[in-house]
N, C-alpha and C positions, 0 to 999 in steps of 0.2 A: 309676935303677932303671925298666925300661922297664915300662908298662902290660900287663899281663894282659887278652884281650878277652876279652868275655864269651860265656858257656859256652851256647850255643844248640844243645847235642843235643837231639832230639826227647826223650830220656831223662828231662832234668827238667821238662816240660812236665807239667801235674796232668793227669791223664786222667778224663773226665767219660761216663757213659752219656747216652743219648738221653734219657732220664727225668728225666735230673737235671739236664741243661743246658733243660729245656721249664719245670722248676718254677722255677730261677733265675733264668729270666727271667722266668715269672710273678710270682714276688717281687717284683722289678726292675721290673716294668710298674706294680705295683698300687699300691709302694711312690710312687712319680712319680705317678702319677695318680690318686691312691686319690679324689679330690674332682673332678668337671669339670663343663662345662656347654658344649657342644658347640651349634654354631647350622648347620641345614642343610636340605633339601629330602629327605621324607621318601620313599621307595621299595621298590613291592614286600610292602608289608606283609601280614603270613600269618600267622594265626591257630592252632596246632597245635589237636590233640587234646587233649591234657596240659594247654592254659589260656595257653600262654609264648606272647608276641605278638615273631614275630621283622623285621628289616626292614634298612634302608640309610640311612644319613645320607649326602647325596653335594652336591658341592658343584663349580665347574669346574676344582679341580683334584684332589680324593682322592675316594675314600667310605673310609664306614667304618660296618661289621659292628655290630648292636647289635638286643640282647634285652631284652625284659622282663618276668621274670618270672612268673608266675600271679599271687602274691599283690599286687606292687607295678600289675600291670595293669588289677585290680579298682579301687585309689585314682586311677588318673589320672585329671585335669580334662580331658583333651582325647584322642578315641583317634586311634590313627593311620590318616591317609589319605594316598591315592596323593598326590604334590603338594602334598602342606601345608608348609608353611616354618615349621619349631618349633626351641626351645634345648630341647636334651634335656641332662637333670643327673641324673649319675651314677658312674659312677668305669671305669676302664679296664682291662680283666684279657687274658689270652691263655687259646687254646683249645689244651693243646698234645697233643691226637690229630691236629689238620688244622693245626699248626704257625701260626696265624694269631692275633690279635690284636682281640679285641670291647671293644663299650662295655656293659656291666651300665644300662639305664635305667631309674630310679625317681622323677622326675617328668617332664615331657611340656610343654611353655606353648607357644603360638602365638609365632611371631616378627613382633613388628608389628600395628599397624592392618588394612593391607592385605591378609593372610594369614586376618586377622577376619574380613575383610568379603566376600573368597570363602568360606568358610565357609561361612558366614551366607549369603552366597546360594547357594550348592549343598545346604544344607539345605534351607531356603525353598522349592527346586524341589522338592526328592523327596519334601515331606511333602506339597507342594501334589498332585502327583502320586496320591499314597494318598488324596487326597480332604476332609483333613483342615480345609483352609479352605472349604470349597464354602458358598454361602448358601444351602443347602437345609439345613442342619445346626443352624445362629444358631438360637434361640428367643427369644420378646420378653420383656424384664426387667417382670416384675409390675410392676404399679403402684403396689399400695401393699403393700407385705413386712411381717410379723408381727417376723420373724429376720433381722437381715444378719449374716453370716458374714465376714472381715477375715481376710485371709491375709499379713501384717507383718510387723516388726519390732517389738517391745514398746517398745522407746526411739527416739526421736526424733519429729522433727515430724509426720511423714504419721499416726498412728494418732492423733493430736491435730487433727489437722486435717479427718479425718474425722470424730471422735467430733463434735467443737465443726459441724460442717454439716448433720450428720444432727440434732443437740440443736436447732439453730435452723430445723430447715424443716419435722419432724416427727418431735417422737421415737420410737425404736425402739430394740427388742431387739437389741443389738450382741457377738456374741461373737466374740473376736479369738484367733487361734491364731496364736501367736508361733512365726517362723522366722527362718532368719539370711538376712540379700537379696541375699548375698555372699560369697565365694569358693567352695571346690573342695565345701563340706557343704551349699550353703544348695540346691542345683537337688532333692535326695533331701526334703530338708527341706519346700520348698514343695510337690512333686507329693505328697508323703503328706498332706498338710493338705489340699488340694484329695479325695484320695479316702477323708481322712479326715470329712471334713465331708456328702459323699458316703455313707459309710457308715450313717451315723447315723441312726436308725429316724423314717419320717415320724410315727409318733403311740407315745406311750404309752412313752417313753424317760426315761430324766434327766436329759439335758441336748438340748435341741426342736432341730430340723434346721432352717436354713436355709429364708429361701426363697429368698435372693437372694446369692452370691460378691460378694467382691470382694478382686482380688489387686493389691494398692499397692508402691509402692515411690519413692523420692525419684531425681532424676536424678541423672547419672553420666555417666563416658567408657562407650564400649564394652562394656572390659574389665569396669568395676562394674557393668555390666547382664546380662552374659552369663551366666548361672545363668538367666534368663526369654529363652536362644536355647538352651538344651537340650533335646534331645530328650523326654526324661522329661516334661518340665515340660510342653511343647507337645501330649503324650499326653495329661497326666490332664489337663488344659485342656480337649482336645476331648472327650474320655470322658466329663467332667459331666453327671451329670443334672439339678445344677440349675443355674441360668444364673447368667453370671459376665460381670463387669466388667473389662477390665484394665486398669489407668490407674498404669503402669510409667512411670516417668523423665516428664520437660520432654514438652511438645507436640512437638517435633520431633525425639524418640525412639522409634524403629519397633523392637521388640523383636517375637519369633515369637506371644509369649501372647498381641499384640496379633491376629493373622490366625488364630490359633484359638477365641481369645476369643466370647461373644456379642453386646457392645458393647463398642469402644475408648471411654477415654474419656484427652482430654490430659495431665490430672494429677487426683491423688489429690483434693481440693476436687473438680473438676468427678466426680469418678464416685457421690461421698455427692450433690449435688444431682441427678448422671443414678438413683440408685437410691429418693427417697424426694421427694413433691413438697410443695410450702410449705403447711402446716398452715394457715394463716391465710388465704389466697387457697381454701384446698378451701372452710372455714368462709363466704369471704366469697359465693364462688360458691354453698353450699351455702343459706345466705340469700335470695341473689339468686334461685334455681332454685324454694324454696318461695313466697318473696311473688307470684311469676311463676303459681305454681302454683294458690295460693289466688287470684288476680283473673280467672285462667280459668275455676277453679270456681267462683266467686260468678256470673261470668258468665254461666256454663252453666245456672246454677242458674236463675237470673232468666229466662233465654231459654224452658226449660221451663214455668215458673210460665207466661208468659206463654200459653203453647202450651195447656197445661191449662184456663187460663182461658180463653179460644177456645172449647176443646173442650168444655166444660162448657156454654158457652150453647146450645150447639148438639143439647144432650142432652136439655134438657126437665125435667118434672119428677119427679123422681126414684121420688116415693111413689106418681105415677097411672101408671107405669111398672110398680112393686113389685101394685099394686090389680090391674091388667091379667094379671103371669103367675099371680096366687094366684086367679084366676078359673079361666081356665085349666086351671090345676092340680085345682080344683074340677070342670071338666065332667068335665075324665079322669080323675077316681078316682069320676064317677059313672057313667059309661062303662063304666070297669073293671068297677066292681061289676057291671053288668046284662051284660055279658059273661060274666062267670063265674056270675052265677045259670042262665044259658042254657045253658052247656055243663056246668052239672052234673046240669040234667034232664033233657040228653042221657045224658048217661053212667047218668043212671038207668034211662031208658027202656032202652038198651044190654044195662044189667046185669037186671032186669024179663024182657027179652024171651024166650021159652021157646025153650031152643036142640035142631032136628032130634035124631032119631036116626040114627047112621047107616046105616039099611037106607033111609029117606026120603034122604040124600042121594045115596044110590048109584043107587036108581031115579032122581032128576033126573039126575045126571050121566050115565045110559045111555042118559035120551031126546033128551038133547043130543048123543051121541055116532051114535045113529040119523039124529039131520037130520042132519049134516052129513055122513054116507057117502052117503045118499042124494042128496047136491050132488055127488058128485064122480063124474066121467065120463070114461073113455078116449078118446072119440069125436074128442073138440075137440084132446089131444097129436096122434093118429094123422093127424088132417086138416091141422096144424101139419109134421108130418115129411116127407108128401109131398107140399106145397108146396115146399119147403125144398129137395128133389130133384126138382124139374121147374127150380125159379130156379137152382138149380147146374149144372145139362146143359145151359139156355138161353144162362148165362154162357161156358160155356166154350167151344160152339159161336161165339158170339161173338165171344171173344178167339183164338181161329183163324184166323175172314178175318183181321182187325184184324191180327194179322203176318203173314199171308201179304201183303197189302196193303203193308206194310209196306217188309218184304222185297224184292219188284216193284218198287218206286220207288225204294230204294236200288241194284238194277241199273240200273235204267234212267239213274241217276246216272254209276253207278260206268264205264256204256260212256259216253258224254256226256264226262264228265273224259278218259278213256283217247283219245279221240280228237281232243279236241281237243290234248293232247300229242305223238303221234303226228303233227297238223299243223304243230309249232311248233318238232320238234328239228330240229336241227342239219341229220341227212342228209337231209331235206328238202330244204334250204337249198343241201347240194350238186350234191341230182337239176338244180336249176337254172342248175348251171353254174359256183358258187361252189367256191373252193378256201378248206381250213384250212390258216393255218400256226405252227407249231410248231419252237420251243427243241430243243435238245441235248438238253434234262433233259425234254421232253413237254413245254410249258408253253405253250398259246395266245401266239401273237404279235400284240397288240393294234392295235403304230405301227411306223412306217417307222424310227422314229427309235430305235426298242430294239435294231437289227439293225448290225453291223458288215458290212466289207465283208473274204470270205471266210471269214464267217459258216455255217456248214451250218445249211441249216434241212429241215427234212420236210413236201412238203406232202399233205393227207388229200383226195382225189377220192370221187367218188363211187363208183369203184369201186375202191379199192387208194391207197397212197401210193406218192411218188416221193420221191428225197432231192434238194437241189439246193442251191446256195452262193450266196452274193449276191456279185456284181461291183463292180469298183471303179470301172469305167469306163459314165456312161450312155451310150448310144448316140441320137439327134437323129433323130427320127423325127417324120415327116408326118405329121397325124392321117389317118385312112382310115377308109372304110365297116366298117362290123365283118364279119365275113364269115359265112355263111350257113353257120346248126347244122347241124352234123352228125348224120348218122343215126345210132342204137343200135346198128346192127349193123354201123358201122363205128366203134372212137375216132378221134377226131385224133390225130392224135403229139403228145406231148409237147414244149412247147418252153419255152426258156429266161426267162428272167423278167426277163432285162435285156438 
């Protein structure tokens, strides 16, 4: 029996709508790629106004559109940046409205130490440009803090080393703010601890405000110490009003908090040594300073005593000096009593003297005024005025004559200068048979080398000017006697110069 061919008629194929196809593809992709980790380079990261983050993951073969919803974006340990190589964790889904697939990312981590170092360097340059690492922002560490705040993990060797070292050197009140020092939540806890210590009241609070802060953690890899490179921690450190020592990792470990802190310690133990001095050394130093002070005071007192003794020898007998002063006081009292008596007598005479009547006072005053009136005459004043008028007329005449003589002298001098100027003018030189040569611009020609063959010149004579051209071939002539000077009535004819 011959097999029947399968029926491929279009009428037997299932029929889907566009929406059904889109949903079927979406379910297929999401079920096959429900949880994936994708490594790639971030390109074109954009944060929308809704809080969602859109970016693409790419490598040398393909590009994958990605989105991080607002709820997951706030929990990302690494914020996406252009060119960052990351490992994204999430699921694949489709967007039927555009017939495209995309990745929904809920976790993001840097891919490899090279990417971490690049991100660290870029962040260091950006924060440094804002001035968070400037030297003038750093404050001095207090010499002897009463209260020390420590931000670190409550478990581990770091806090024990710090407490033990402070107790050995100089016991102080230590407040520990327990935080995580590794992981996604560490950065927020460390930043909040620094802000919390700074928010304590300076006085009168239930908990004393620290005079010094220490942010400490033990050694580890770059990933382990990454919380201390986070921007929120660096900004909290730079904004701290309390001086802060960073003691993160070992001596070779460098984090961004080291640049923002006021002092960096290579280890947590070294931070405790920077925080407080050695008490025994201070006691020994105080004892030594006290002994030196007492010795200096004794030496100074001895020198002052010797000086007082020497001065006392030059003072003489104090009793004799006192008796002398007492005698002078007695004389002064006696003189004072005599003066008071004489003053009282004069006052008594003044009081007992008869007071004249007003009519007598007026009569005496009238007599003095008559005497003064007889002594006042107008004749001397009139004579002085007449003498002044005569002197003024005499001085006016004298001044007029002096001015005329001076004007005459100046006129004579001006005439002499005019005659000298006329005698030395170039027109008088032209009268003696000379000529003035000028070039085409009218400037005088002072030397033959200033002229060239064929150049036009102007010759200025006594009675006018004529034009001439400089010749190129001089004619050799024998010297001859000068011709007789023509008379002024017939001026000589113009001849060529060459």
